[in-house]
TIGU-721417 format. One record per residue (C-alpha): x negated, y, z negated. Coordinates in nm, 2 decimals. Layout:
REM TIGU-721417
<rec X="X" Y="Y" Z="Z"/>
...
REM end
This chain:
REM TIGU-721417
<rec X="-11.23" Y="8.31" Z="-5.08"/>
<rec X="-11.43" Y="8.00" Z="-5.18"/>
<rec X="-11.79" Y="8.08" Z="-5.30"/>
<rec X="-12.05" Y="7.85" Z="-5.15"/>
<rec X="-12.33" Y="7.73" Z="-5.38"/>
<rec X="-12.65" Y="7.54" Z="-5.33"/>
<rec X="-12.72" Y="7.26" Z="-5.57"/>
<rec X="-12.98" Y="7.47" Z="-5.74"/>
<rec X="-12.73" Y="7.76" Z="-5.79"/>
<rec X="-12.47" Y="7.52" Z="-5.92"/>
<rec X="-12.72" Y="7.37" Z="-6.17"/>
<rec X="-12.80" Y="7.72" Z="-6.30"/>
<rec X="-12.43" Y="7.79" Z="-6.36"/>
<rec X="-12.39" Y="7.45" Z="-6.53"/>
<rec X="-12.67" Y="7.53" Z="-6.78"/>
<rec X="-12.49" Y="7.85" Z="-6.86"/>
<rec X="-12.15" Y="7.68" Z="-6.89"/>
<rec X="-12.32" Y="7.42" Z="-7.13"/>
<rec X="-12.43" Y="7.71" Z="-7.35"/>
<rec X="-12.79" Y="7.62" Z="-7.29"/>
<rec X="-12.85" Y="7.97" Z="-7.14"/>
<rec X="-12.70" Y="8.31" Z="-7.23"/>
<rec X="-12.34" Y="8.33" Z="-7.11"/>
<rec X="-12.21" Y="8.66" Z="-6.98"/>
<rec X="-11.88" Y="8.65" Z="-7.18"/>
<rec X="-11.93" Y="8.40" Z="-7.46"/>
<rec X="-12.14" Y="8.41" Z="-7.77"/>
<rec X="-12.01" Y="8.12" Z="-7.99"/>
<rec X="-12.15" Y="8.18" Z="-8.34"/>
<rec X="-12.01" Y="7.89" Z="-8.54"/>
<rec X="-11.95" Y="7.52" Z="-8.52"/>
<rec X="-11.58" Y="7.59" Z="-8.47"/>
<rec X="-11.64" Y="7.82" Z="-8.18"/>
<rec X="-11.88" Y="7.59" Z="-8.00"/>
<rec X="-11.65" Y="7.29" Z="-8.03"/>
<rec X="-11.35" Y="7.50" Z="-7.92"/>
<rec X="-11.56" Y="7.62" Z="-7.62"/>
<rec X="-11.60" Y="7.26" Z="-7.49"/>
<rec X="-11.27" Y="7.13" Z="-7.61"/>
<rec X="-11.44" Y="6.81" Z="-7.71"/>
<rec X="-11.81" Y="6.72" Z="-7.76"/>
<rec X="-11.94" Y="6.37" Z="-7.74"/>
<rec X="-12.03" Y="6.25" Z="-8.09"/>
<rec X="-12.04" Y="5.87" Z="-8.10"/>
<rec X="-12.38" Y="5.90" Z="-8.26"/>
<rec X="-12.35" Y="6.13" Z="-8.56"/>
<rec X="-12.71" Y="6.26" Z="-8.55"/>
<rec X="-12.69" Y="6.34" Z="-8.18"/>
<rec X="-12.36" Y="6.53" Z="-8.25"/>
<rec X="-12.53" Y="6.74" Z="-8.52"/>
<rec X="-12.82" Y="6.84" Z="-8.29"/>
<rec X="-12.58" Y="6.91" Z="-8.00"/>
<rec X="-12.44" Y="7.18" Z="-8.22"/>
<rec X="-12.77" Y="7.29" Z="-8.36"/>
<rec X="-12.93" Y="7.34" Z="-8.02"/>
<rec X="-12.65" Y="7.58" Z="-7.93"/>
<rec X="-12.66" Y="7.76" Z="-8.27"/>
<rec X="-13.02" Y="7.88" Z="-8.30"/>
<rec X="-13.14" Y="7.93" Z="-8.65"/>
<rec X="-12.88" Y="7.69" Z="-8.81"/>
<rec X="-13.00" Y="7.39" Z="-8.99"/>
<rec X="-12.86" Y="7.04" Z="-9.01"/>
<rec X="-12.73" Y="7.13" Z="-9.36"/>
<rec X="-12.55" Y="7.43" Z="-9.22"/>
<rec X="-12.38" Y="7.22" Z="-8.95"/>
<rec X="-12.28" Y="6.95" Z="-9.21"/>
<rec X="-12.14" Y="7.22" Z="-9.43"/>
<rec X="-11.93" Y="7.35" Z="-9.14"/>
<rec X="-11.79" Y="7.01" Z="-9.08"/>
<rec X="-11.71" Y="6.97" Z="-9.45"/>
<rec X="-11.52" Y="7.30" Z="-9.41"/>
<rec X="-11.33" Y="7.12" Z="-9.13"/>
<rec X="-11.44" Y="7.35" Z="-8.85"/>
<rec X="-11.43" Y="7.04" Z="-8.64"/>
<rec X="-11.36" Y="6.67" Z="-8.69"/>
<rec X="-11.45" Y="6.34" Z="-8.52"/>
<rec X="-11.20" Y="6.10" Z="-8.36"/>
<rec X="-11.15" Y="5.89" Z="-8.05"/>
<rec X="-10.95" Y="6.12" Z="-7.81"/>
<rec X="-11.10" Y="6.02" Z="-7.47"/>
<rec X="-11.23" Y="5.71" Z="-7.31"/>
<rec X="-11.22" Y="5.52" Z="-7.64"/>
<rec X="-11.53" Y="5.71" Z="-7.76"/>
<rec X="-11.59" Y="5.94" Z="-8.05"/>
<rec X="-11.59" Y="6.32" Z="-7.99"/>
<rec X="-11.59" Y="6.63" Z="-8.21"/>
<rec X="-11.27" Y="6.83" Z="-8.15"/>
<rec X="-11.10" Y="7.13" Z="-8.30"/>
<rec X="-10.88" Y="6.99" Z="-8.59"/>
<rec X="-10.56" Y="7.16" Z="-8.47"/>
<rec X="-10.61" Y="7.00" Z="-8.12"/>
<rec X="-10.68" Y="6.65" Z="-8.23"/>
<rec X="-10.32" Y="6.52" Z="-8.24"/>
<rec X="-10.22" Y="6.64" Z="-7.89"/>
<rec X="-10.55" Y="6.53" Z="-7.74"/>
<rec X="-10.49" Y="6.18" Z="-7.88"/>
<rec X="-10.14" Y="6.18" Z="-7.74"/>
<rec X="-10.24" Y="6.31" Z="-7.39"/>
<rec X="-10.57" Y="6.13" Z="-7.33"/>
<rec X="-10.54" Y="5.83" Z="-7.55"/>
<rec X="-10.22" Y="5.68" Z="-7.40"/>
<rec X="-10.41" Y="5.49" Z="-7.13"/>
<rec X="-10.67" Y="5.37" Z="-7.38"/>
<rec X="-10.40" Y="5.24" Z="-7.61"/>
<rec X="-10.23" Y="5.07" Z="-7.32"/>
<rec X="-10.55" Y="4.89" Z="-7.24"/>
<rec X="-10.60" Y="4.78" Z="-7.61"/>
<rec X="-10.35" Y="4.49" Z="-7.57"/>
<rec X="-10.61" Y="4.29" Z="-7.37"/>
<rec X="-10.88" Y="4.37" Z="-7.62"/>
<rec X="-10.66" Y="4.26" Z="-7.92"/>
<rec X="-10.58" Y="3.93" Z="-7.74"/>
<rec X="-10.96" Y="3.87" Z="-7.70"/>
<rec X="-11.01" Y="3.94" Z="-8.07"/>
<rec X="-10.71" Y="3.73" Z="-8.19"/>
<rec X="-10.52" Y="4.02" Z="-8.32"/>
<rec X="-10.16" Y="4.12" Z="-8.26"/>
<rec X="-10.00" Y="4.47" Z="-8.23"/>
<rec X="-9.84" Y="4.40" Z="-8.56"/>
<rec X="-10.18" Y="4.34" Z="-8.72"/>
<rec X="-10.30" Y="4.67" Z="-8.58"/>
<rec X="-9.99" Y="4.86" Z="-8.69"/>
<rec X="-10.02" Y="4.71" Z="-9.04"/>
<rec X="-10.38" Y="4.81" Z="-9.07"/>
<rec X="-10.29" Y="5.17" Z="-8.98"/>
<rec X="-10.02" Y="5.16" Z="-9.25"/>
<rec X="-10.26" Y="5.01" Z="-9.51"/>
<rec X="-10.52" Y="5.28" Z="-9.44"/>
<rec X="-10.26" Y="5.56" Z="-9.44"/>
<rec X="-10.15" Y="5.45" Z="-9.79"/>
<rec X="-10.50" Y="5.41" Z="-9.92"/>
<rec X="-10.61" Y="5.76" Z="-9.80"/>
<rec X="-10.29" Y="5.95" Z="-9.90"/>
<rec X="-10.34" Y="6.24" Z="-10.14"/>
<rec X="-10.67" Y="6.36" Z="-10.02"/>
<rec X="-10.84" Y="6.03" Z="-10.03"/>
<rec X="-11.17" Y="5.96" Z="-9.84"/>
<rec X="-11.31" Y="5.62" Z="-9.80"/>
<rec X="-11.64" Y="5.50" Z="-9.64"/>
<rec X="-11.63" Y="5.26" Z="-9.35"/>
<rec X="-11.72" Y="4.97" Z="-9.59"/>
<rec X="-11.44" Y="5.07" Z="-9.83"/>
<rec X="-11.19" Y="5.09" Z="-9.54"/>
<rec X="-11.28" Y="4.74" Z="-9.43"/>
<rec X="-11.26" Y="4.61" Z="-9.79"/>
<rec X="-10.91" Y="4.76" Z="-9.81"/>
<rec X="-10.80" Y="4.59" Z="-9.50"/>
<rec X="-10.95" Y="4.26" Z="-9.61"/>
<rec X="-10.77" Y="4.29" Z="-9.95"/>
<rec X="-10.44" Y="4.34" Z="-9.76"/>
<rec X="-10.50" Y="4.00" Z="-9.59"/>
<rec X="-10.62" Y="4.13" Z="-9.25"/>
<rec X="-10.90" Y="3.94" Z="-9.07"/>
<rec X="-11.19" Y="4.19" Z="-9.02"/>
<rec X="-11.44" Y="3.94" Z="-8.89"/>
<rec X="-11.65" Y="4.00" Z="-8.58"/>
<rec X="-11.53" Y="4.31" Z="-8.39"/>
<rec X="-11.18" Y="4.30" Z="-8.54"/>
<rec X="-11.26" Y="4.54" Z="-8.82"/>
<rec X="-11.40" Y="4.80" Z="-8.58"/>
<rec X="-11.09" Y="4.76" Z="-8.36"/>
<rec X="-10.85" Y="4.82" Z="-8.65"/>
<rec X="-11.04" Y="5.13" Z="-8.76"/>
<rec X="-11.04" Y="5.26" Z="-8.41"/>
<rec X="-10.67" Y="5.19" Z="-8.36"/>
<rec X="-10.57" Y="5.38" Z="-8.68"/>
<rec X="-10.75" Y="5.69" Z="-8.56"/>
<rec X="-10.63" Y="5.64" Z="-8.20"/>
<rec X="-10.28" Y="5.64" Z="-8.33"/>
<rec X="-10.34" Y="5.96" Z="-8.52"/>
<rec X="-10.32" Y="5.82" Z="-8.87"/>
<rec X="-10.69" Y="5.86" Z="-8.96"/>
<rec X="-10.98" Y="6.06" Z="-8.85"/>
<rec X="-11.36" Y="6.04" Z="-8.91"/>
<rec X="-11.47" Y="6.27" Z="-9.19"/>
<rec X="-11.83" Y="6.38" Z="-9.23"/>
<rec X="-12.08" Y="6.12" Z="-9.36"/>
<rec X="-12.14" Y="6.09" Z="-9.73"/>
<rec X="-12.51" Y="6.01" Z="-9.74"/>
<rec X="-12.56" Y="5.76" Z="-9.46"/>
<rec X="-12.20" Y="5.63" Z="-9.48"/>
<rec X="-11.93" Y="5.71" Z="-9.22"/>
<rec X="-11.61" Y="5.82" Z="-9.39"/>
<rec X="-11.24" Y="5.83" Z="-9.30"/>
<rec X="-10.96" Y="6.06" Z="-9.40"/>
<rec X="-10.60" Y="6.12" Z="-9.30"/>
<rec X="-10.56" Y="6.33" Z="-8.99"/>
<rec X="-10.25" Y="6.50" Z="-9.13"/>
<rec X="-10.45" Y="6.62" Z="-9.43"/>
<rec X="-10.75" Y="6.73" Z="-9.23"/>
<rec X="-10.54" Y="6.90" Z="-8.96"/>
<rec X="-10.22" Y="7.01" Z="-9.14"/>
<rec X="-10.12" Y="7.27" Z="-8.88"/>
<rec X="-10.15" Y="7.10" Z="-8.54"/>
<rec X="-10.09" Y="7.27" Z="-8.21"/>
<rec X="-9.81" Y="7.11" Z="-8.01"/>
<rec X="-9.84" Y="7.21" Z="-7.64"/>
<rec X="-9.61" Y="7.05" Z="-7.38"/>
<rec X="-9.79" Y="6.80" Z="-7.16"/>
<rec X="-9.84" Y="7.03" Z="-6.86"/>
<rec X="-9.98" Y="7.30" Z="-7.08"/>
<rec X="-10.21" Y="7.05" Z="-7.25"/>
<rec X="-10.34" Y="6.94" Z="-6.91"/>
<rec X="-10.42" Y="7.30" Z="-6.83"/>
<rec X="-10.60" Y="7.35" Z="-7.16"/>
<rec X="-10.81" Y="7.04" Z="-7.11"/>
<rec X="-10.90" Y="7.14" Z="-6.75"/>
<rec X="-10.99" Y="7.50" Z="-6.85"/>
<rec X="-11.20" Y="7.40" Z="-7.14"/>
<rec X="-11.38" Y="7.13" Z="-6.95"/>
<rec X="-11.46" Y="7.35" Z="-6.65"/>
<rec X="-11.56" Y="7.64" Z="-6.88"/>
<rec X="-11.80" Y="7.42" Z="-7.07"/>
<rec X="-11.94" Y="7.22" Z="-6.77"/>
<rec X="-11.87" Y="7.38" Z="-6.44"/>
<rec X="-11.91" Y="7.38" Z="-6.15"/>
<rec X="-11.74" Y="7.04" Z="-6.15"/>
<rec X="-11.51" Y="6.84" Z="-5.93"/>
<rec X="-11.17" Y="6.70" Z="-6.03"/>
<rec X="-11.33" Y="6.36" Z="-6.04"/>
<rec X="-11.57" Y="6.48" Z="-6.30"/>
<rec X="-11.27" Y="6.60" Z="-6.50"/>
<rec X="-11.08" Y="6.27" Z="-6.46"/>
<rec X="-11.38" Y="6.08" Z="-6.58"/>
<rec X="-11.45" Y="6.31" Z="-6.88"/>
<rec X="-11.09" Y="6.29" Z="-7.00"/>
<rec X="-11.01" Y="5.94" Z="-6.89"/>
<rec X="-10.70" Y="6.08" Z="-6.71"/>
<rec X="-10.60" Y="5.99" Z="-6.36"/>
<rec X="-10.72" Y="6.21" Z="-6.07"/>
<rec X="-10.36" Y="6.32" Z="-6.03"/>
<rec X="-10.35" Y="6.45" Z="-6.38"/>
<rec X="-10.69" Y="6.62" Z="-6.34"/>
<rec X="-10.57" Y="6.79" Z="-6.03"/>
<rec X="-10.25" Y="6.90" Z="-6.21"/>
<rec X="-10.45" Y="7.04" Z="-6.50"/>
<rec X="-10.67" Y="7.25" Z="-6.27"/>
<rec X="-10.36" Y="7.38" Z="-6.10"/>
<rec X="-10.20" Y="7.47" Z="-6.44"/>
<rec X="-10.52" Y="7.65" Z="-6.55"/>
<rec X="-10.46" Y="7.88" Z="-6.25"/>
<rec X="-10.68" Y="8.20" Z="-6.21"/>
<rec X="-10.90" Y="8.11" Z="-6.50"/>
<rec X="-11.07" Y="7.88" Z="-6.26"/>
<rec X="-11.23" Y="7.96" Z="-5.93"/>
<rec X="-11.28" Y="7.74" Z="-5.63"/>
<rec X="-11.64" Y="7.69" Z="-5.51"/>
<rec X="-11.83" Y="7.45" Z="-5.28"/>
<rec X="-12.15" Y="7.29" Z="-5.40"/>
<rec X="-12.35" Y="7.18" Z="-5.10"/>
<rec X="-12.02" Y="7.15" Z="-4.91"/>
<rec X="-11.84" Y="6.96" Z="-5.19"/>
<rec X="-11.52" Y="7.13" Z="-5.33"/>
<rec X="-11.55" Y="7.21" Z="-5.70"/>
<rec X="-11.42" Y="7.46" Z="-5.95"/>
<rec X="-11.59" Y="7.69" Z="-6.20"/>
<rec X="-11.49" Y="7.93" Z="-6.48"/>
<rec X="-11.39" Y="8.25" Z="-6.30"/>
<rec X="-11.60" Y="8.45" Z="-6.55"/>
<rec X="-11.92" Y="8.28" Z="-6.42"/>
<rec X="-11.88" Y="8.40" Z="-6.06"/>
<rec X="-12.10" Y="8.70" Z="-6.13"/>
<rec X="-12.35" Y="8.51" Z="-6.36"/>
<rec X="-12.71" Y="8.47" Z="-6.25"/>
<rec X="-12.77" Y="8.18" Z="-6.02"/>
<rec X="-13.15" Y="8.20" Z="-5.98"/>
<rec X="-13.36" Y="7.91" Z="-6.11"/>
<rec X="-13.48" Y="7.95" Z="-6.47"/>
<rec X="-13.78" Y="7.77" Z="-6.60"/>
<rec X="-13.65" Y="7.69" Z="-6.95"/>
<rec X="-13.72" Y="7.39" Z="-7.17"/>
<rec X="-13.48" Y="7.20" Z="-7.40"/>
<rec X="-13.51" Y="6.89" Z="-7.60"/>
<rec X="-13.16" Y="6.76" Z="-7.61"/>
<rec X="-13.00" Y="6.46" Z="-7.80"/>
<rec X="-12.91" Y="6.15" Z="-7.61"/>
<rec X="-12.53" Y="6.18" Z="-7.64"/>
<rec X="-12.49" Y="6.54" Z="-7.52"/>
<rec X="-12.25" Y="6.69" Z="-7.28"/>
<rec X="-12.55" Y="6.78" Z="-7.06"/>
<rec X="-12.54" Y="6.44" Z="-6.91"/>
<rec X="-12.23" Y="6.26" Z="-7.05"/>
<rec X="-12.00" Y="6.53" Z="-6.93"/>
<rec X="-12.03" Y="6.44" Z="-6.56"/>
<rec X="-11.93" Y="6.16" Z="-6.32"/>
<rec X="-12.21" Y="6.26" Z="-6.08"/>
<rec X="-12.53" Y="6.35" Z="-6.26"/>
<rec X="-12.76" Y="6.39" Z="-5.96"/>
<rec X="-12.80" Y="6.77" Z="-6.01"/>
<rec X="-12.96" Y="6.71" Z="-6.35"/>
<rec X="-13.11" Y="6.36" Z="-6.32"/>
<rec X="-13.32" Y="6.20" Z="-6.04"/>
<rec X="-13.16" Y="5.86" Z="-5.97"/>
<rec X="-13.51" Y="5.72" Z="-5.99"/>
<rec X="-13.52" Y="5.81" Z="-6.36"/>
<rec X="-13.16" Y="5.69" Z="-6.45"/>
<rec X="-13.28" Y="5.36" Z="-6.59"/>
<rec X="-13.52" Y="5.53" Z="-6.82"/>
<rec X="-13.25" Y="5.76" Z="-6.96"/>
<rec X="-12.98" Y="5.49" Z="-6.98"/>
<rec X="-13.17" Y="5.16" Z="-6.99"/>
<rec X="-12.97" Y="4.88" Z="-6.82"/>
<rec X="-12.69" Y="5.13" Z="-6.77"/>
<rec X="-12.55" Y="5.01" Z="-7.10"/>
<rec X="-12.41" Y="5.34" Z="-7.22"/>
<rec X="-12.69" Y="5.42" Z="-7.47"/>
<rec X="-12.84" Y="5.75" Z="-7.36"/>
<rec X="-13.20" Y="5.84" Z="-7.46"/>
<rec X="-13.27" Y="6.20" Z="-7.58"/>
<rec X="-13.40" Y="6.41" Z="-7.30"/>
<rec X="-13.66" Y="6.67" Z="-7.22"/>
<rec X="-13.50" Y="6.92" Z="-6.98"/>
<rec X="-13.69" Y="7.17" Z="-6.77"/>
<rec X="-13.51" Y="7.41" Z="-6.55"/>
<rec X="-13.20" Y="7.21" Z="-6.59"/>
<rec X="-13.36" Y="6.88" Z="-6.47"/>
<rec X="-13.44" Y="6.58" Z="-6.69"/>
<rec X="-13.82" Y="6.55" Z="-6.69"/>
<rec X="-13.88" Y="6.33" Z="-7.00"/>
<rec X="-13.72" Y="6.13" Z="-7.28"/>
<rec X="-13.80" Y="6.13" Z="-7.66"/>
<rec X="-13.74" Y="5.91" Z="-7.96"/>
<rec X="-13.75" Y="6.02" Z="-8.32"/>
<rec X="-13.80" Y="5.85" Z="-8.65"/>
<rec X="-13.68" Y="6.05" Z="-8.95"/>
<rec X="-13.88" Y="6.00" Z="-9.27"/>
<rec X="-13.87" Y="6.16" Z="-9.61"/>
<rec X="-14.18" Y="6.38" Z="-9.54"/>
<rec X="-14.17" Y="6.43" Z="-9.16"/>
<rec X="-13.99" Y="6.35" Z="-8.83"/>
<rec X="-14.21" Y="6.15" Z="-8.59"/>
<rec X="-14.13" Y="6.21" Z="-8.22"/>
<rec X="-14.27" Y="6.02" Z="-7.93"/>
<rec X="-14.23" Y="6.18" Z="-7.58"/>
<rec X="-14.24" Y="5.98" Z="-7.26"/>
<rec X="-14.30" Y="6.18" Z="-6.94"/>
<rec X="-14.08" Y="6.10" Z="-6.64"/>
<rec X="-14.26" Y="6.36" Z="-6.43"/>
<rec X="-14.62" Y="6.49" Z="-6.50"/>
<rec X="-14.66" Y="6.74" Z="-6.78"/>
<rec X="-14.95" Y="6.99" Z="-6.77"/>
<rec X="-15.09" Y="7.14" Z="-7.08"/>
<rec X="-14.86" Y="7.44" Z="-7.07"/>
<rec X="-14.55" Y="7.22" Z="-7.04"/>
<rec X="-14.67" Y="7.00" Z="-7.33"/>
<rec X="-14.70" Y="7.31" Z="-7.54"/>
<rec X="-14.35" Y="7.42" Z="-7.46"/>
<rec X="-14.21" Y="7.08" Z="-7.53"/>
<rec X="-14.39" Y="7.07" Z="-7.86"/>
<rec X="-14.24" Y="7.42" Z="-7.94"/>
<rec X="-13.89" Y="7.29" Z="-7.86"/>
<rec X="-13.94" Y="6.98" Z="-8.08"/>
<rec X="-14.07" Y="7.20" Z="-8.36"/>
<rec X="-13.73" Y="7.37" Z="-8.34"/>
<rec X="-13.56" Y="7.04" Z="-8.38"/>
<rec X="-13.78" Y="6.95" Z="-8.68"/>
<rec X="-13.70" Y="7.28" Z="-8.83"/>
<rec X="-13.33" Y="7.20" Z="-8.78"/>
<rec X="-13.39" Y="6.89" Z="-8.99"/>
<rec X="-13.60" Y="7.08" Z="-9.25"/>
<rec X="-13.90" Y="6.86" Z="-9.18"/>
<rec X="-14.25" Y="6.90" Z="-9.03"/>
<rec X="-14.31" Y="6.75" Z="-8.69"/>
<rec X="-14.54" Y="6.46" Z="-8.60"/>
<rec X="-14.57" Y="6.44" Z="-8.22"/>
<rec X="-14.71" Y="6.16" Z="-8.01"/>
<rec X="-14.73" Y="6.13" Z="-7.63"/>
REM end
């Protein structure tokens, strides 16, 4: 029997799926467990990726999260939609194979625009593979210098494309920063024991993890998140089977983690200060449950793909914030999208104090 949900009830369940409220069956206690829960977490901005983990692991500091990434509890690569995500190391290779094939197919046009050939891209991957062999780790600048020394043109956006291609093909992955520098390593060395599911099983795993970490969602949400076709998304939901349950959200068919059917659906007046590139907004095709369309341009100015950090109350976006990290403090400026009374200001300040504590710095707050 299909459970019927109001938008408010669906939003309450989504906040639980996103691990922003207590979950009835899951208590992830490590970076590895949080990333495994979601299957993949948006991480194109490294600082946002760290806080996405920190907000779901209360009491952990940025140094704690960085240490977990150095222990290879998760790694960054380009598995879906041509953007960087944190993924479980053992799943990186099959995710690249299943979700990256359409992106790779589309890269031919981009290479033509850049004046590169497929042979150039394959040679770059080989050059980086040789340079990183044996436990090597090179910064982005060192990788580009290595490609230039091999006679490859890295001018303009060509260097970025060649670095992306090497990771998309499963040769390299993005290792944690050294200081402020992005670094690269060999995927085979950072994930030496990869899982190898058959394609159908892989689609089912993707569907289950996505719904578990975001639901209730539609198959179109899943297709957008993975970059797969709606046909593949539908197949994945079917393969996931009884782990997922059908629901209707204001009359629209959707699915949710079956374990959430008995979870609380009442509104909760909680406050979060989330990073810009967080699954809270990026994980959905339709964001209207969380974001008033009137505020969309403030959160994503010009619809250019650059998301502002958000203030979230009761699951809804009510403000944005920007931060400047200094040596002695982190300065945060909050812009209200809906009116804040004194009590809400105090709660937002408390949430941002938690963020400053994550960084190990005092907070300087302006409105």
